[in-house]
C-alpha positions in Angstrom: 0.0 0.0 0.0 1.8 3.1 -1.2 0.1 5.7 0.9 -3.2 7.5 1.3 -5.2 4.4 2.3 -6.3 6.3 5.4 -8.5 8.4 3.1 -11.1 5.7 3.8 -10.2 5.3 7.5 -9.3 1.7 6.8 -9.2 -0.6 9.8 -8.1 -4.2 9.3 -6.4 -6.4 11.9 -5.6 -9.3 9.5 -4.2 -7.8 6.3 -0.5 -8.2 5.9 2.0 -6.4 3.7 3.9 -3.2 3.3 2.8 0.4 3.8 4.5 3.7 3.1 3.2 7.1 4.2 1.4 9.4 1.7 0.5 13.0 2.0 -3.1 12.5 2.9 -2.2 10.2 5.7 -0.5 13.2 7.4 -3.9 14.9 7.9 -6.2 11.9 8.1 -4.7 10.4 11.2 -5.1 13.7 13.3 -7.8 14.0 15.9 -11.1 15.3 14.6 -11.3 17.8 17.5 -9.1 20.8 16.5 -8.9 22.0 20.1 -5.3 21.1 20.9 -6.1 21.2 24.6 -8.3 18.2 24.1 -7.2 14.9 25.6 -6.8 13.3 22.1 -3.9 15.6 21.4 -1.7 14.7 24.4 0.0 11.9 22.5 1.1 14.2 19.7 4.4 16.2 19.8 3.8 20.0 20.0 3.8 21.0 16.3 1.4 24.0 16.8 4.1 26.6 16.0 5.0 25.0 12.7 3.4 26.8 9.7 3.2 23.5 7.7 1.3 21.9 10.6 -1.1 24.8 10.9 -1.8 24.4 7.2 -2.5 20.6 7.7 -5.0 21.6 10.3 -6.7 24.2 8.2 -6.1 23.4 4.5 -3.9 20.4 3.9 -3.7 21.1 0.1 -1.7 24.2 0.9 0.7 22.2 3.0 2.3 19.8 0.6 5.2 22.0 -0.8 6.2 22.9 2.8 6.4 19.4 4.3 9.6 18.4 6.2 12.0 16.4 4.1 13.3 13.0 5.2 13.2 11.7 8.8 11.0 13.8 11.0 9.3 13.1 14.3 5.9 13.9 12.8 6.2 11.1 10.3 7.1 8.8 13.2 3.9 9.8 15.0 1.8 9.2 11.8 3.4 5.8 11.5 2.2 4.9 15.1 -1.4 5.8 14.2 -1.4 3.9 10.9 0.1 0.9 12.7 -2.8 0.9 15.1 -5.3 0.6 12.2 -3.3 -2.0 10.4 -1.3 -3.9 13.1 0.0 -6.7 10.9 1.3 -4.4 8.2 5.0 -3.3 8.0 4.8 0.5 7.9 8.1 1.4 6.4 9.2 4.9 7.4 12.7 5.2 6.1 13.5 1.6 7.0 13.5 -1.8 5.3 12.2 -5.4 5.6 13.2 -8.7 4.1 10.6 -11.0 2.4 11.5 -14.2 0.5 15.0 -13.0 0.1 14.1 -9.6 -1.3 14.8 -6.4 0.6 12.0 -3.7 0.4 13.1 -0.2 1.3 10.4 2.2 2.2 11.2 5.9 1.8 9.0 8.6 3.3 8.3 10.8 0.3 4.7 12.1 0.8 4.9 14.5 -2.1 7.2 15.7 -4.9 9.2 18.6 -3.6 10.3 20.1 -6.8 11.3 23.4 -5.3 13.4 21.6 -2.8 14.9 19.1 -5.2 18.4 19.4 -3.9 17.4 18.8 -0.3 15.0 15.9 -1.2 17.7 14.1 -3.3 20.3 14.6 -0.6 17.9 12.8 1.8 17.2 10.0 -0.8 20.9 9.4 -1.2 21.6 9.4 2.6 18.7 7.1 3.4 19.5 4.6 0.6 23.1 4.5 1.5 22.3 3.7 5.1 19.6 1.1 4.3 21.5 -0.6 1.5 24.1 -1.2 4.2 26.9 -2.4 1.8 24.8 -5.5 0.8 25.5 -5.1 -2.9 24.1 -8.4 -4.2 20.7 -8.6 -2.3 17.7 -8.0 -4.6 16.2 -4.7 -3.6 12.9 -2.9 -4.3 12.4 0.8 -3.3 8.9 1.8 -2.3 7.7 5.4 -1.8 4.4 7.3 -2.1 5.6 10.0 -4.5 8.2 9.0 -7.2 11.8 9.6 -6.4 12.0 11.8 -9.6 10.5 11.9 -13.0 13.0 9.5 -14.7 11.9 6.5 -12.5 8.2 7.2 -12.8 8.4 7.9 -16.5 5.9 10.7 -15.7 4.3 11.8 -18.9 4.9 15.4 -20.1 1.1 15.3 -20.8 0.4 15.1 -17.1 -0.5 18.2 -15.1 1.9 16.9 -12.5 4.9 16.8 -14.8 7.7 19.1 -14.0 10.8 18.9 -16.2 12.9 20.4 -13.4 12.3 17.3 -11.2 15.0 15.0 -12.6 17.9 13.2 -10.9 20.5 15.8 -10.5 22.5 13.9 -7.9 25.0 11.6 -9.6 25.6 9.7 -6.3 22.0 8.3 -6.5 22.6 7.0 -10.0 25.8 5.4 -8.7 23.9 3.6 -6.0 21.5 2.1 -8.7 24.5 1.1 -10.7 26.4 -0.6 -7.8 23.6 -2.3 -6.0 21.1 -5.0 -7.1 18.1 -2.6 -7.2 15.6 -4.5 -9.3 12.6 -2.2 -9.2 10.7 0.7 -7.7 7.1 1.1 -6.7 5.2 4.4 -6.4 1.7 5.7 -5.8 0.5 9.3 -5.3 -2.1 9.6 -8.0 -4.8 7.2 -6.7 -4.9 4.9 -9.7 -4.2 1.3 -8.6 -0.9 -0.1 -9.7 -2.7 -3.4 -10.0 -4.4 -2.0 -13.1 -1.2 -2.6 -15.0 0.7 0.6 -14.5 4.1 -0.8 -14.9 7.0 -0.8 -17.3 10.6 -2.0 -17.7 12.8 1.1 -17.8 16.5 2.0 -18.2 18.1 4.0 -15.4 21.7 4.3 -14.5 22.7 1.9 -17.3 20.6 -0.9 -16.1 17.0 -2.2 -16.6 14.6 -2.3 -13.8 10.8 -2.4 -13.3 8.6 0.5 -12.3 5.1 0.0 -10.8 3.5 3.4 -10.8 0.1 4.9 -11.2 1.5 7.8 -13.3 3.8 6.3 -15.8 3.6 7.1 -19.5 0.3 8.8 -20.4 -1.8 7.2 -17.7 -2.4 10.2 -15.6 -4.4 12.2 -18.1 -7.7 11.0 -16.8 -8.9 9.9 -20.2 -9.0 6.3 -19.3 -11.7 7.1 -16.7 -14.0 9.0 -19.1 -16.3 6.1 -19.8 -16.8 5.4 -16.1 -17.5 9.1 -15.4 -20.2 9.2 -18.1 -22.2 6.3 -16.8 -25.5 7.5 -15.5 
């Protein structure tokens, strides 16, 4: 589950798998009572002075470009709340898990921070370096809500979300893909199920890998939903 499942307030004590945080999760897990003196708020760290947090409370859509990059105590708090709803899921918040010999690395990238590309990619490199842990041969899949950058999502230039500035400008990241046995990446963010066939084999850093993504190629134009929307 690549984020934003909390839109539906999902509660399931049996489902197993992986989960990474999406941008809507950051608002959906908050107490419904906005009075921060209320008992429900006592478990949350004091974020009230942060502008981005005030925006989450009032208008979350204004928040996304301002979100903290990388590891942050707020993301840890969100993870705790999601884990309560889905206790048997592995909620990966900049950590990894092994399954059937494959390492899955979950990076906390709730949104594309194009205006802070340098900071974002510095975080991506640092987190991957730590989590890859010099295990060069282990098959590895990287999972995140928002794509790492446009190359890996093959985001169509027809998409309203496309931004030509958001490319991999950090050669150290490409070097990691070259040196390690990274076999694929999985993204979400645009609410079109990856199970619908949104995948492709791509070339990156001189090697071929798979990308499962709701926004690859020309899929995020909305045209494929036209027939459904016209049903009366």
